[in-house]
C-alpha positions as CSV (number, residue, x, y, z in Angstrom):
1,M,40.2,-6.6,8.2
2,L,38.4,-9.9,7.1
3,G,38.6,-9.4,3.5
4,V,42.4,-8.7,4.0
5,F,43.1,-12.0,5.7
6,V,41.1,-13.9,3.4
7,N,43.2,-12.6,0.4
8,V,46.4,-13.1,2.3
9,A,45.4,-16.8,3.0
10,T,44.4,-17.5,-0.6
11,V,47.7,-16.0,-2.0
12,F,49.5,-18.1,0.6
13,I,47.5,-21.2,-0.5
14,G,47.8,-20.6,-4.2
15,S,51.5,-19.9,-3.9
16,L,52.0,-23.2,-2.1
17,V,50.1,-25.1,-4.5
18,G,52.1,-23.5,-7.3
19,L,55.6,-24.4,-5.7
20,L,54.7,-28.0,-5.2
21,L,53.4,-28.2,-8.7
22,K,56.8,-26.6,-10.0
23,K,58.7,-29.5,-8.6
24,G,57.3,-31.9,-11.4
25,I,57.5,-29.4,-14.2
26,P,60.6,-29.7,-16.6
27,D,62.9,-26.8,-17.0
28,K,61.9,-26.3,-20.5
29,V,58.1,-25.9,-19.6
30,T,59.0,-23.7,-16.9
31,G,60.8,-21.3,-19.1
32,A,58.1,-21.4,-21.7
33,L,55.5,-20.7,-18.9
34,M,57.5,-17.8,-17.8
35,A,57.6,-16.2,-21.1
36,G,53.9,-16.8,-21.3
37,I,53.4,-15.1,-17.8
38,G,55.5,-12.2,-18.9
39,L,53.5,-11.6,-22.2
40,C,50.3,-11.6,-20.1
41,T,51.9,-9.2,-17.7
42,I,52.6,-6.8,-20.5
43,Y,48.9,-7.1,-21.5
44,I,47.6,-6.3,-17.9
45,G,50.0,-3.3,-17.7
46,I,49.0,-1.9,-21.2
47,S,45.1,-2.3,-20.1
48,G,45.6,-0.7,-16.8
49,A,47.8,2.2,-18.2
50,L,45.0,3.2,-20.5
51,N,42.7,4.2,-17.5
52,G,45.2,7.4,-16.9
53,E,43.5,10.7,-17.8
54,N,46.3,13.1,-17.3
55,T,49.7,12.2,-18.9
56,L,51.3,15.1,-17.1
57,V,50.5,13.4,-13.8
58,L,52.2,10.2,-15.1
59,I,55.4,11.9,-16.1
60,L,55.7,13.8,-12.9
61,S,55.0,10.9,-10.8
62,M,57.5,8.7,-12.7
63,A,60.2,11.3,-12.3
64,I,59.6,12.3,-8.6
65,G,59.0,8.4,-7.9
66,T,62.1,7.3,-9.6
67,I,64.4,9.8,-7.9
68,I,63.3,8.7,-4.6
69,G,63.6,5.2,-5.3
70,T,66.8,5.4,-6.8
71,L,68.2,7.5,-3.9
72,L,66.8,4.9,-1.4
73,D,68.2,2.1,-3.5
74,I,65.0,0.1,-2.7
75,D,66.0,-2.8,-5.3
76,G,69.5,-3.0,-3.4
77,Q,67.7,-3.0,0.0
78,L,65.3,-5.7,-1.1
79,N,68.1,-7.8,-2.9
80,R,70.0,-7.7,0.5
81,L,67.2,-8.7,2.5
82,A,66.3,-11.7,0.3
83,A,69.8,-12.8,-0.1
84,Y,69.5,-15.6,2.5
85,V,66.2,-17.0,1.1
86,E,67.6,-16.6,-2.6
87,S,70.5,-18.8,-1.9
88,K,68.2,-21.6,-0.7
89,F,65.3,-21.0,-3.5
90,K,66.9,-19.5,-6.4
91,Q,66.2,-21.5,-9.6
92,E,69.0,-23.5,-10.9
93,N,69.0,-21.5,-14.3
94,G,69.2,-18.3,-12.5
95,Q,66.2,-16.8,-14.6
96,V,64.2,-15.7,-11.5
97,T,65.5,-14.2,-8.3
98,V,63.4,-14.2,-5.2
99,V,63.0,-10.3,-5.5
100,E,61.7,-10.5,-9.0
101,G,59.1,-12.8,-8.0
102,F,58.3,-10.7,-5.0
103,V,58.1,-7.5,-6.8
104,T,56.3,-8.9,-9.9
105,A,53.6,-10.4,-7.6
106,S,53.1,-7.6,-5.1
107,L,52.4,-5.4,-8.0
108,L,50.1,-7.5,-9.7
109,F,48.2,-8.3,-6.5
110,C,48.1,-4.7,-5.3
111,V,48.0,-2.3,-8.3
112,G,44.4,-1.8,-9.5
113,A,41.0,-0.4,-8.8
114,M,39.7,-3.7,-7.3
115,T,42.5,-3.5,-4.6
116,I,42.1,0.2,-3.8
117,V,38.2,0.6,-3.9
118,G,37.6,-3.1,-2.2
119,S,40.0,-2.0,0.7
120,L,38.2,1.5,1.0
121,Q,34.8,-0.2,1.1
122,A,35.9,-2.6,3.7
123,G,37.4,0.1,5.9
124,L,34.6,2.7,5.5
125,T,31.4,0.2,5.4
126,G,32.8,-3.1,6.4
127,D,31.6,-4.5,3.1
128,C,34.3,-7.0,1.9
129,E,32.6,-8.6,-1.2
130,M,35.0,-6.9,-3.6
131,L,38.0,-8.3,-1.6
132,F,36.6,-11.7,-1.6
133,T,36.2,-11.6,-5.2
134,K,39.7,-10.5,-5.7
135,A,40.9,-13.0,-3.2
136,T,39.4,-15.7,-5.7
137,L,41.3,-14.5,-8.6
138,D,44.4,-14.1,-6.6
139,L,44.3,-17.7,-5.6
140,I,44.4,-18.8,-9.3
141,S,46.7,-16.0,-10.2
142,S,49.3,-17.0,-7.3
143,C,49.4,-20.7,-8.2
144,V,50.4,-19.9,-11.7
145,L,52.9,-17.2,-10.8
146,A,54.6,-19.4,-8.2
147,A,54.9,-22.2,-10.5
148,S,57.1,-20.2,-12.9
149,L,58.6,-17.5,-10.3
150,G,59.2,-19.4,-7.3
151,I,59.1,-18.4,-3.5
152,G,59.2,-14.8,-4.1
153,V,55.4,-15.1,-5.0
154,M,54.7,-16.5,-1.5
155,L,56.7,-13.6,0.1
156,S,54.5,-10.9,-1.7
157,D,51.9,-12.0,0.9
158,I,53.7,-9.7,3.3
159,F,53.3,-6.6,0.9
160,V,49.6,-7.7,0.2
161,F,49.0,-7.5,3.9
162,V,50.6,-4.5,4.7
163,F,49.2,-2.6,1.7
164,Q,45.7,-3.7,1.8
165,G,45.5,-3.6,5.6
166,G,47.1,-0.1,5.5
167,L,44.2,0.8,3.2
168,V,41.5,-0.5,5.3
169,L,42.8,0.9,8.5
170,L,43.3,4.3,7.0
171,A,40.2,4.3,4.8
172,R,38.4,7.2,6.7
173,V,41.7,9.3,6.5
174,I,42.6,8.9,3.1
175,A,39.3,8.2,1.2
176,P,38.9,12.0,0.6
177,F,42.3,12.0,-1.3
178,L,41.8,8.8,-3.3
179,T,38.9,10.1,-5.8
180,D,38.1,8.2,-8.9
181,Y,40.5,10.5,-10.7
182,A,43.5,9.8,-8.2
183,I,42.6,6.0,-8.5
184,H,42.8,6.1,-12.3
185,E,46.1,7.8,-12.4
186,M,47.5,5.6,-9.6
187,T,46.4,2.6,-11.6
188,C,48.0,4.0,-14.8
189,A,51.3,4.8,-13.0
190,G,51.2,1.1,-11.5
191,S,50.4,-0.3,-14.8
192,V,53.3,1.1,-16.5
193,L,55.5,-0.5,-13.9
194,I,53.7,-3.8,-14.5
195,I,54.6,-3.3,-18.3
196,A,58.5,-3.1,-17.2
197,L,57.9,-6.1,-15.1
198,G,56.6,-8.2,-18.2
199,L,59.5,-7.0,-20.4
200,N,61.9,-8.3,-17.7
201,L,60.2,-11.5,-17.6
202,I,60.6,-12.1,-21.3
203,G,64.2,-10.9,-21.3
204,V,63.9,-7.7,-23.2
205,T,65.2,-5.6,-20.3
206,K,66.5,-5.8,-17.0
207,I,64.8,-2.8,-15.1
208,K,65.1,-2.3,-11.4
209,V,61.4,-2.1,-11.1
210,A,61.6,-2.0,-7.1
211,N,63.3,1.3,-7.5
212,Y,60.0,2.5,-9.1
213,L,57.9,1.7,-6.4
214,P,57.4,5.3,-4.8
215,V,56.0,6.2,-8.2
216,L,52.7,4.7,-6.9
217,L,52.5,7.2,-3.9
218,I,52.9,10.4,-6.1
219,P,49.7,10.4,-8.2
220,P,47.2,10.9,-5.3
221,I,49.1,14.1,-4.3
222,L,49.7,15.4,-7.8
223,C,46.0,15.0,-8.4
224,M,45.0,17.4,-5.5
225,F,46.8,20.1,-7.6
226,M,46.3,19.3,-11.3
C-alpha cells in the first residue's frame, strides 16, 4: 500500500498548492485556464478511447452502466453530500462545483492503464515503481487542476485512496479478470467519460458524468464472454 499512500499524499499536496495559488489568480485567467484544462481533458479522453478493441463492449458497458448510475442517481447523491462544502468553497462565478471538480479529478487520476497495472503490480509483487511514477505526474496535475476547479480536486483524494487501495488489496483475486484486453476496454470506456468531462468544462454540454461511473465496472465482466 506504500505506493497508494504516496500517490494520495502527492494529490493532496498538489491540490493544496493549487488552491493557494488560485487566490492570487484573476477570474479572467481562471476562466481561460479552465477552458484550457477542458481542451486538454478532451485530448486525454480521445487518446485513451483509441485503446479500445471491441466497440460492442463499449456500447454495452455504456448502456448497462448508464442505466445503473441513473437509477442510483449517483450525481444527485454526490451533490447532496457535497452541498455543505460547496456552500463554503463554490466559485463566485458559479462555473465549477465541488462535485464537478471531484468527478473530473477522480477520473483523470484513476482511469488509465498506469493506475490499474501499477496497483496490480503493487498488490501482487510489492513493486510500487509505476505508482511512484504516477504519483509524480499527479502532483503536477492536481496543482493545475485545483487552481481552476477548486476544492473538489482535493476531495478526489478519497476516491484515489479507495480505488487504488482496493485494487492493491484485491490484486490476487481480480488479476485473472483484468487481462490486457479487459484493461484496454476499461480504459476506453473511462476515456469516453473523460471526453464528456472536457466538454462540460468548456461549456459545450452539461452531462451528469457521475451517473456514468458504473460504466467503468462493466468492461471486465463483458470481456469474459466477448
